[in-house]
Structures are given as C-alpha cells and as structure tokens.
LOBAFI-716419 format. One record per residue: residue in one letter; x negated, y, z of N, C-alpha, C in turn. Coordinates in steps of 0.1 Angstrom, whole numbers, padded with zeros to 4 digits. Each point is the difference from the previous one (the first is absolute). Layout:
residues N
<site A,<X,Y,Z>,<X,Y,Z>,<X,Y,Z>>
...
//
This chain:
residues 143
<site M,<-1722,0958,1009>,<0009,0005,-0004>,<0004,0010,0014>>
<site A,<0015,-0001,-0007>,<0003,0021,0003>,<0009,0001,0010>>
<site A,<0005,0007,0004>,<0010,-0011,0015>,<0013,0016,-0003>>
<site K,<0012,-0013,-0002>,<0015,0005,-0002>,<-0004,0011,0002>>
<site T,<0006,0004,-0012>,<0006,0016,0002>,<0012,0005,0006>>
<site T,<0006,0004,0007>,<0009,0008,-0002>,<0010,0008,-0007>>
<site L,<0005,-0002,-0011>,<0007,0007,-0013>,<0008,0004,0000>>
<site D,<0003,0020,0002>,<0014,0001,-0002>,<0007,-0006,-0014>>
<site P,<0011,-0010,0000>,<0011,0002,-0011>,<0006,0011,-0012>>
<site S,<-0001,0008,0008>,<0008,0007,-0004>,<-0009,0020,-0004>>
<site T,<-0013,-0003,0003>,<-0016,0003,-0003>,<-0002,-0003,-0007>>
<site P,<-0006,0004,-0017>,<-0006,-0007,-0009>,<-0014,0005,0002>>
<site L,<-0014,-0007,-0002>,<-0011,0002,0007>,<-0007,0009,-0015>>
<site V,<0006,0002,-0010>,<-0010,0009,-0010>,<0013,0011,0000>>
<site T,<-0002,0006,-0008>,<0009,0012,-0005>,<0003,0007,-0010>>
<site D,<0009,0000,-0006>,<0004,0005,-0019>,<-0015,0004,-0007>>
<site A,<-0008,0010,0008>,<-0010,0006,-0009>,<-0008,-0011,-0003>>
<site E,<-0005,-0007,0008>,<-0007,-0009,0005>,<0002,-0015,-0013>>
<site V,<0013,-0002,-0003>,<0004,-0004,-0006>,<-0001,0006,-0018>>
<site R,<0001,0009,0001>,<-0008,0012,-0018>,<-0011,-0002,0002>>
<site A,<-0006,-0001,0007>,<-0019,0003,-0002>,<-0003,-0017,-0005>>
<site V,<0009,-0007,0008>,<-0003,-0019,-0009>,<0007,-0001,-0014>>
<site Y,<0003,0006,-0001>,<0022,-0001,-0013>,<0003,0015,-0003>>
<site P,<-0011,0003,-0011>,<0009,0011,-0004>,<0008,-0003,-0007>>
<site C,<0013,0006,0001>,<0014,0004,-0005>,<0003,0015,0004>>
<site P,<0015,0000,-0010>,<0009,0014,0004>,<0002,-0002,0015>>
<site A,<0002,0020,-0004>,<-0001,0005,0022>,<0013,0002,-0003>>
<site T,<0009,-0005,-0006>,<0012,0001,0004>,<0006,-0017,-0002>>
<site K,<-0006,-0015,0005>,<-0005,-0014,-0002>,<0004,0001,0016>>
<site D,<0008,-0005,0008>,<0004,-0005,0017>,<-0004,-0007,0000>>
<site L,<-0016,-0005,0016>,<-0006,-0006,-0010>,<0005,-0009,0015>>
<site T,<0014,0007,0009>,<-0002,-0008,0011>,<0006,-0016,0005>>
<site P,<0002,-0002,-0009>,<0010,-0017,-0003>,<-0011,-0004,-0003>>
<site Y,<-0013,0005,-0009>,<-0009,-0014,0000>,<-0006,0003,0013>>
<site I,<-0009,0008,0007>,<-0005,0004,0011>,<0008,-0012,0015>>
<site N,<0013,0004,-0004>,<0009,-0011,0012>,<0000,-0012,-0002>>
<site T,<-0005,-0003,-0013>,<0000,-0015,0000>,<-0007,-0005,0003>>
<site A,<-0013,0008,-0002>,<-0013,-0006,0000>,<-0006,-0003,0016>>
<site H,<0010,0013,0005>,<-0001,-0002,0013>,<0009,-0013,0006>>
<site L,<0004,0004,0002>,<0016,-0015,-0001>,<-0013,-0016,0003>>
<site I,<-0004,0001,-0013>,<-0016,-0014,-0001>,<-0010,0001,0008>>
<site V,<-0004,0011,0006>,<-0010,-0002,0004>,<0002,0002,0015>>
<site C,<0011,0006,0011>,<0003,-0006,0005>,<0008,-0013,0008>>
<site E,<0010,-0009,-0017>,<-0004,-0006,0005>,<-0003,-0013,-0002>>
<site D,<-0010,0002,-0013>,<-0008,-0013,0000>,<-0011,-0001,0002>>
<site L,<-0001,0016,-0005>,<-0023,-0004,0006>,<-0002,0010,0013>>
<site N,<0004,-0001,0007>,<-0002,0009,0016>,<0000,-0010,0010>>
<site T,<-0009,-0013,-0005>,<-0004,-0009,0009>,<-0015,-0003,0002>>
<site G,<-0009,0016,0002>,<-0011,-0002,0010>,<-0006,0000,-0008>>
<site E,<-0004,-0004,-0012>,<-0010,-0007,-0010>,<-0009,0011,-0009>>
<site N,<0017,0012,0003>,<-0004,0010,-0014>,<0000,0015,0013>>
<site S,<-0010,0009,-0001>,<-0003,0016,0011>,<0006,0000,-0008>>
<site I,<0010,0014,0009>,<0007,0014,0000>,<-0003,0003,-0013>>
<site E,<-0015,0003,-0005>,<-0003,0009,-0008>,<-0005,-0004,-0012>>
<site R,<0001,-0012,-0001>,<0003,-0020,-0007>,<0014,0001,-0009>>
<site L,<0014,0005,0011>,<0011,-0006,-0002>,<0001,0019,-0008>>
<site T,<-0004,0009,0004>,<0005,0011,-0008>,<-0003,-0004,-0017>>
<site Q,<-0014,0001,-0001>,<0000,-0005,-0015>,<0008,-0011,0002>>
<site I,<0002,-0006,0000>,<0006,-0010,-0003>,<0016,0004,-0006>>
<site E,<0006,0003,0006>,<0012,0014,-0001>,<-0002,0007,-0011>>
<site L,<-0008,0010,0001>,<-0007,0007,-0015>,<0002,-0005,-0008>>
<site Y,<-0006,-0013,-0001>,<0001,-0006,-0016>,<0015,-0014,-0003>>
<site L,<0005,0001,0011>,<0015,-0006,-0008>,<0007,0012,0005>>
<site S,<-0001,0007,0002>,<0010,0014,-0001>,<-0003,0007,-0016>>
<site A,<-0008,-0005,-0007>,<-0006,0007,-0010>,<0003,-0012,-0012>>
<site H,<-0005,-0008,0005>,<0009,-0011,-0008>,<0016,-0004,-0009>>
<site Y,<0005,0004,0013>,<0015,0003,0002>,<0004,0009,-0010>>
<site A,<-0010,0011,0003>,<0005,0014,-0010>,<-0001,-0004,-0015>>
<site C,<-0011,-0011,0000>,<-0007,0002,-0016>,<0013,-0015,-0006>>
<site L,<0004,-0007,0003>,<0006,-0004,-0002>,<0017,0001,-0003>>
<site S,<0003,0009,0007>,<0017,0007,-0003>,<-0008,0007,-0012>>
<site D,<-0010,0006,0003>,<-0005,0011,-0016>,<-0003,-0011,-0015>>
<site G,<0006,-0014,-0001>,<-0005,-0009,-0007>,<-0012,-0005,-0002>>
<site G,<-0005,0003,0013>,<-0015,-0008,-0003>,<-0017,0018,-0001>>
<site Q,<-0007,-0014,-0001>,<-0011,0012,-0002>,<-0001,0001,-0019>>
<site I,<-0005,0011,0006>,<-0003,0006,-0019>,<-0017,-0012,-0003>>
<site Q,<0008,-0003,-0013>,<-0008,-0007,-0007>,<-0014,0004,-0013>>
<site S,<0013,0009,-0002>,<-0010,0017,-0010>,<0007,0004,0001>>
<site H,<-0009,0011,-0003>,<0000,0013,0002>,<-0008,0012,-0012>>
<site K,<0012,0005,-0003>,<-0003,0011,-0017>,<-0002,0013,0006>>
<site V,<-0006,0009,-0003>,<0002,0014,0002>,<0012,0012,-0016>>
<site G,<-0011,-0007,-0010>,<0010,0004,-0014>,<0015,-0002,0003>>
<site D,<0006,0004,0001>,<0012,-0004,-0002>,<0004,-0005,0009>>
<site A,<-0004,0001,0013>,<0003,-0005,0012>,<0007,-0012,-0001>>
<site T,<-0004,-0013,-0001>,<0002,-0011,0001>,<-0005,-0008,0013>>
<site D,<0011,-0006,0007>,<-0002,-0010,0013>,<0003,-0010,-0006>>
<site T,<-0001,-0015,0003>,<0004,-0016,0003>,<-0004,-0005,0014>>
<site Y,<0017,-0004,0002>,<-0006,-0002,0014>,<0005,-0016,-0012>>
<site A,<-0011,-0011,0012>,<0004,-0017,0004>,<-0001,-0011,0018>>
<site V,<0012,-0003,-0003>,<0002,-0008,0017>,<-0001,-0011,-0009>>
<site S,<-0005,-0008,0007>,<-0001,-0020,-0003>,<0014,-0006,0003>>
<site K,<0001,-0007,-0001>,<0017,-0008,0002>,<-0004,-0001,0010>>
<site D,<-0010,0001,0012>,<-0003,-0004,0014>,<-0001,0013,0004>>
<site S,<0014,0009,0008>,<-0001,0014,0005>,<-0002,-0003,0016>>
<site G,<-0014,-0010,0002>,<-0002,-0008,0013>,<-0014,0013,-0001>>
<site L,<-0006,0000,0015>,<-0011,0005,0002>,<-0007,0004,-0001>>
<site G,<-0010,-0010,-0013>,<-0009,-0007,-0006>,<0005,0017,-0017>>
<site S,<0009,0004,0008>,<0007,0001,-0022>,<-0008,0019,0001>>
<site T,<-0001,0005,0014>,<-0005,0014,-0008>,<-0019,-0004,0011>>
<site N,<-0005,0013,-0004>,<-0010,-0005,0004>,<-0002,0011,0020>>
<site Y,<0010,0006,0000>,<0003,0006,0013>,<0003,-0013,0006>>
<site G,<0009,-0012,-0003>,<0002,-0011,0004>,<-0009,-0009,0006>>
<site Q,<-0009,-0003,-0012>,<-0008,-0006,0001>,<-0017,0006,0014>>
<site T,<0001,0014,-0002>,<-0007,0006,0012>,<0004,-0003,0012>>
<site A,<0010,-0001,0003>,<0009,-0004,0010>,<-0003,-0009,0006>>
<site I,<0004,-0014,-0015>,<-0009,-0011,0010>,<-0009,-0006,0001>>
<site G,<-0013,0007,-0005>,<-0011,0009,0004>,<-0004,0005,0015>>
<site I,<0010,0005,0003>,<-0006,0007,0015>,<0003,-0010,0013>>
<site D,<0013,-0010,-0008>,<0004,-0004,0015>,<-0006,-0014,-0001>>
<site N,<-0003,0004,0013>,<-0011,-0010,0010>,<0012,-0009,0000>>
<site S,<0011,-0004,0002>,<0003,-0009,0003>,<0006,-0007,-0008>>
<site G,<-0008,0002,-0012>,<0006,-0016,-0009>,<0024,0003,-0002>>
<site K,<0003,0005,0002>,<0017,0000,0005>,<0005,0009,-0019>>
<site L,<-0006,0006,-0001>,<0002,0006,-0021>,<-0004,-0004,-0004>>
<site A,<-0012,-0007,-0003>,<-0004,-0012,-0008>,<0011,-0013,0001>>
<site E,<0005,-0005,0010>,<0014,-0008,-0001>,<0012,0008,-0005>>
<site M,<0006,0010,0006>,<0005,0006,-0008>,<0002,0000,-0023>>
<site A,<-0015,0003,0002>,<-0001,0004,-0009>,<0001,-0018,-0015>>
<site N,<-0004,-0009,0008>,<-0002,-0011,-0001>,<0001,-0010,0007>>
<site P,<0021,-0006,0004>,<0001,-0005,0011>,<-0003,-0014,-0007>>
<site T,<0000,-0011,0008>,<-0001,-0010,0006>,<0007,-0010,-0002>>
<site K,<0010,-0006,-0016>,<0011,-0002,0005>,<-0004,-0018,0006>>
<site K,<0014,0003,0008>,<-0004,-0020,0010>,<0017,-0007,-0010>>
<site A,<-0003,-0014,0009>,<0013,-0002,-0010>,<0008,-0012,0013>>
<site R,<0011,-0004,0010>,<-0003,-0012,0006>,<0010,-0006,-0002>>
<site F,<-0002,-0011,0003>,<0006,-0015,-0005>,<0009,-0006,0012>>
<site V,<0005,-0003,0001>,<0006,-0006,0013>,<0007,-0008,-0007>>
<site L,<-0003,-0015,0003>,<0008,-0017,-0001>,<0015,0001,0011>>
<site V,<0004,-0006,-0006>,<0011,-0003,0009>,<0004,-0012,-0002>>
<site G,<0005,-0011,0010>,<0002,-0006,0000>,<-0013,-0014,-0005>>
<site D,<0005,-0013,-0004>,<-0008,-0008,0003>,<-0003,-0006,-0019>>
<site P,<-0014,0006,-0002>,<-0010,-0004,-0011>,<0007,-0011,-0004>>
<site T,<0004,-0008,0008>,<-0005,-0016,-0004>,<0013,-0002,-0006>>
<site S,<0011,0004,0009>,<0016,0001,-0007>,<0004,0004,-0013>>
<site W,<-0008,0003,-0008>,<0008,0004,-0013>,<-0015,-0003,-0007>>
<site W,<-0004,-0002,0002>,<-0015,-0004,-0009>,<-0001,-0011,-0004>>
<site R,<0001,-0005,-0011>,<-0007,-0013,-0008>,<-0005,-0004,-0014>>
<site P,<-0009,-0008,-0001>,<-0005,0003,-0010>,<0006,-0006,-0006>>
<site S,<-0009,0008,-0021>,<0009,-0003,-0010>,<-0004,-0017,-0006>>
<site W,<-0017,-0002,0008>,<-0003,-0012,-0008>,<0003,-0011,0009>>
<site P,<-0007,-0014,-0004>,<0006,-0013,0004>,<-0008,-0002,0014>>
<site Q,<0006,-0009,0007>,<-0004,-0005,0016>,<0001,-0011,0000>>
<site E,<-0014,-0007,0010>,<-0002,-0012,-0003>,<0006,-0008,0010>>
//
C-alpha cells in the first residue's frame, strides 16, 4: 500500500496536452472542465493510500479522457474515410464502463472505488416500527 499523498485540489496531475495524447480531439476543445472533474475524484475519492502518485496520475488522465469523450457523444463506433463518415455510440449507461477510457481508469485503480462507482451495490434498509403482533392476525382459523 502506498502512503497517502497530499494533493493540491487546485493543481491537476495531468495537462491538456497529456489528455490530448490519449484522446485526440479538436485543438479548440477546452479540456479544463474534464481535467478538473477527474482531479476532484482523484483527490476526494481515490487518494486513500492504496494508489501511488504515479497510479493516481494515470487514473486522472484516463478519467479526463472519459469525461471529454462523453461530452463529444461517445467513442467512435465506426469510421469511414471516403466521404468522411463518423458514427458515435454511447450506451444508455454513461458511467465509467461506457468508454474504453473509463474502463482503463477502473483497471488501474487498486482501491476498487472506481469499480464501485461504475457498479454500485444497491442496498435497502427496512425498519419495523411498533409491535408487529398488534396488527398481524392470521387469516386461517385458529384452534
């Protein structure tokens, strides 16, 4: 287990150029919001000491690419050179598992928290209030 690293919430671990290296997009696209979102998740949810700073940096990189990809409508499903046709597809679930970038981030994360975020366990809690014998009456004849 790595020691918990002190991260500056205002200083992302990755740069615009690094994200563009894994997720090619137009030079006019501002990646700052996606990098900031990824950095927030890394700082608040993943900086628990289970991931090294190098691993956190890679997670932030792929989370940034994931969010940028979702904003563009998803990953390219097909690509045609003649007459330039691109087809995009996003699954109904736009969670971390919906792009290769999100899946990569999940795979890099040693803590398992991204996997939990991608597939949350649903829990329910039921509380019985009062005396259950006061309202329960069997419907069959009693002897």
